[in-house]
C-alpha positions as CSV (number, residue, x, y, z in Angstrom):
1,M,124.5,80.5,91.5
2,T,125.6,82.1,94.8
3,D,123.3,83.5,97.5
4,K,124.2,87.0,96.5
5,Q,123.0,86.5,92.9
6,N,119.6,85.4,94.2
7,K,119.1,88.5,96.5
8,R,117.3,91.6,95.4
9,Y,118.8,95.0,96.1
10,T,117.7,98.6,95.7
11,I,119.7,101.0,93.6
12,V,121.7,102.1,96.6
13,G,122.5,98.5,97.7
14,T,119.9,97.8,100.4
15,D,118.9,94.1,100.7
16,I,115.2,94.2,100.1
17,D,114.5,90.8,101.7
18,E,116.5,91.7,104.8
19,V,114.4,94.9,105.3
20,K,111.2,93.0,104.8
21,E,112.3,90.4,107.4
22,K,113.2,93.1,109.9
23,N,109.9,94.9,109.4
24,A,108.0,91.7,110.0
25,H,109.5,91.5,113.5
26,S,109.6,95.2,114.4
27,G,106.3,95.6,116.3
28,L,102.9,97.1,115.7
29,S,101.9,98.7,112.4
30,Y,100.5,102.2,112.2
31,N,96.9,100.9,111.9
32,E,97.4,98.4,114.8
33,V,98.5,101.3,117.0
34,K,95.5,103.4,116.0
35,A,93.1,100.5,116.8
36,L,94.8,99.9,120.2
37,I,94.4,103.6,121.1
38,A,90.8,103.6,120.0
39,R,90.0,100.5,122.1
40,E,91.8,101.8,125.2
41,K,90.9,105.5,125.1
42,L,87.7,105.7,123.2
43,G,86.2,102.4,124.3
44,F,85.3,101.0,120.9
45,E,86.6,98.7,118.2
46,P,87.4,100.7,115.1
47,S,87.0,97.8,112.7
48,K,83.3,97.8,113.6
49,H,82.9,101.4,112.5
50,S,85.1,101.5,109.4
51,D,85.3,99.5,106.1
52,T,88.9,100.5,105.4
53,D,90.5,98.0,107.7
54,S,90.6,94.3,106.8
């Protein structure tokens, strides 16, 4: 089997594993940015006040 046969693609041809790899190295997530802003601007750690973050 070739490498291309082992890859997963969306209907329009996007390489799913390539997108996941790029996302892993793209920076802060939405929730990480919210936590950073809360710590810097509001002076508290959001995870101590919420049970929605792990």
